[in-house]
N, C-alpha and C positions, 0 to 999 in steps of 0.2 A: 503492497499499498504507500503512496505518495505523502512525503510529506505534508502536512496542512498548517497553516497559519494564528494564529489564535486566535483569529478572526473567522476563520471558518471554522473551526473547532468548537468556538462558542454556537457558532449558525447553527449549523450539527445538532449540537445536541441539543441545544433547546426544539427544534426540531422532535427530535426521540422525545426529550419530555415531556410533548405534550398527550406522547400515546403513556406513561408512564404510569400505573395504575394500576398499582397489586391486588392481590385479590386477598380477600382476608384469607386465606388457608396460603397465598404466595409468603403475606407478611409473616401469617405464623411458625410459619416454617424458616422465615427466612429467606428463603429463593428471591435475595435481590438479584441474582446476576443471571436469576432462566425469567425476571421481569425485562428486564434490561433488554434480555434475548428477543423476548416477543414485542418487546415498545417499538424495537429498533426495527426488524419485519413488520412490523405493521405499518412503523412510516414507511419503510423503501417500498413497499408495495402502496399505499397512497401516492407516493412521490412519480412513482412509473405509472398510475395509473393519470395520472395531472400531467405527465409530459408524455404520451402517447396523445390523452386528449389535443395539449396543444399541437403534436404534429400532426394532428391529422383534416386540423383547420382549414380552409381555404379563402383565399382572398372573398371569395364569395359569404361566404358567413362571416367574416369579423364585420363587414359591416352591417348586418344583420341585425348581429349577439351587441352592438356598442351602443356606445351615446353618437359613434363617429358618423353612423348610419347618412345626417343629412350629408356631410362633408362629402359623401360620394352615390350621392341624388344624379340621377342627370335630370 
């Protein structure tokens, strides 16, 4: 894995933290690394879905789905 700077690290950790919600059993059993692995996997799954959505957008869709539609009106 390539080295990332502290800002990129903080940004990535913040994204994972949004999914880091230990279940009662994980907390009771102190399975913090397991919770982290689950949170990271869920975060990656959502980011990959968002990336796929962005890649699928065509210019014609962009004008319809944004406030910029008035700019592109003929």
